[in-house]
N, C-alpha and C positions, 0 to 999 in steps of 0.2 A: 504494500500500500504506500503511495507516495506521500511525502511530507511537504510542507509549504516551501522548504528549501529546494525541493525537486520539482514541484508543480509550478509551471510557468503559465500564468493567466494570459490569454491571447489578447485581450483588450487592455489598453493603457488605463482605462477608468475602472479596472477591477483589481481586487486584492484577494490574496489567499486567506481563507478562514478555516478553522477547525470546528467541527460539530461536537456536540456533547458526547457522541459515541465514538469520537476519534477519527472520523472521516474528514478529509480535506477537500475544499471546493473553492471555486472562484466566485466572488460576490462583488457587485458594483460598489465603488467607493461612495461614501455618504457625502453629500454637498448641501449647502444652504440655498442653492440656486432657485428652487421652486417653493421655498418656505416663506410664508407671509406671517409676520409677527404683529401683535397688537402694538398700539402707540406706546412709546417709552421702552420698548424691548427690541432686541436684535437677535438674529439667529447665530448660534455658535455650535461647533461640533464638539461633542462631549463623549467620553468613554462611557460605555454602558455600565449601569450600577451593578455592584456585586461581581465585578469581573476581576479575575485573579491574574491572568496572563494572556498576552496576544489578543487584546480586546478590540472590538469593533467600535467605530465612532458612529454617533447618531446625531442628527440636527435637533436642537431644542431652542426655544425662545427664552432669553434671560433678560433681566433688567439692564439697561445701558450702563449703569454704574458698575456692574459686575462683568462687563465685556471688555474686549480689546479695542473697541472703537476709539477711545480717547487715551490709549495707553501706548507709549512709544518705547521701542527697544533699540539698542545700538545695532549698527550694521553687522550682519552675520547671525543675528538672532531674530526670533519672531515671538510675538505675544501668544501665550496659551493660558488657559484657565486651569488653575490648580484644583484638583479634585481629591487631595489628600491633606491631612493635618487640618488646616483651616480651609474648608472648601470654597469654591467660587471666587478665588482671588487671582487676578491676572499676574503673570510672571513672564520673564524673558527666557526663551528656550534657544540654546545654541543649535544652529542648523548644520547639516552635513558633517556630523562628527563620526569618524571611523575610529575603531578601537583596535588595540593589538589582539593577537591570537588569544582565544579563550576568555574574551571579555565582551561585554555589551554596554551600550550607552544607556544609562537609566538614571532616574532620580529616586532616591530611597531615604528613609529616615532611620535605616539600620546601618550600622557600621559593617563593612564587608568582612567576611571570614578571612583570617590570615593563618599562616602556618603556626603562629604562636597563639592565636585566639580562634579556636575552632567551634565556638558556640556563638550563635547569633546574638548580637548586642544592639538593642534599639534604644536610642535616646535622642529625642528631637533637638535638644540643646547642643549635644556633642556631635552627632552624626549628620544632621540635616545640613545639606550644602547644595550648591548649584548642581544640576545634572552632570554626571561624569561617567567615565568608563569604570565598570566594576566587574569582578570575576563572575563568570557564568556559574550556574548551579553545579555543585560537585567539584569546584576548583577553589583554591586558596591562594592568597597573595603571599609570595615568598619575599624574603628580605631584599632580594635583588629587583623586586617590583614586578616579576612575572607571575601570571596565574597558572598554577600547576595542580595536578591531581595530588591527593593526600600523600601517596607513596613517594612523590618527588619533592616533598617539603624539605627534606634534610640535605638535598643535593643542590649545588650551585650551577 
């Protein structure tokens, strides 16, 4: 059975999704193009509620003060709406970020696992930061900065 890494959607306006039973399929990307919102509101693409991983976006109407309409970001970043910690707050998201091998670009309030600290530690004061490259699941950050499997933690 193909995964999203193997499945190539034919149309540029499609994205690969995974169903609840583990099947992968192509789905049209969500847009705000055909959404009409009430006065004082604007359309924004949001992650589906209660989603854990690889979440689909859906258009919803939100009050203008909680939108990116009047929010400016530096060049190379775009405004997004935060749906974690304090929800519905605009923030700047760095675009086109590629990460080294065994890492993904994400925002988390948990400090990543390291070869020295192998239990998840979450503290919004200490660990919350701008989005960054973090080790993929099952990998640990070694002292040399590389993300490796547990059995390679002791090697340089």
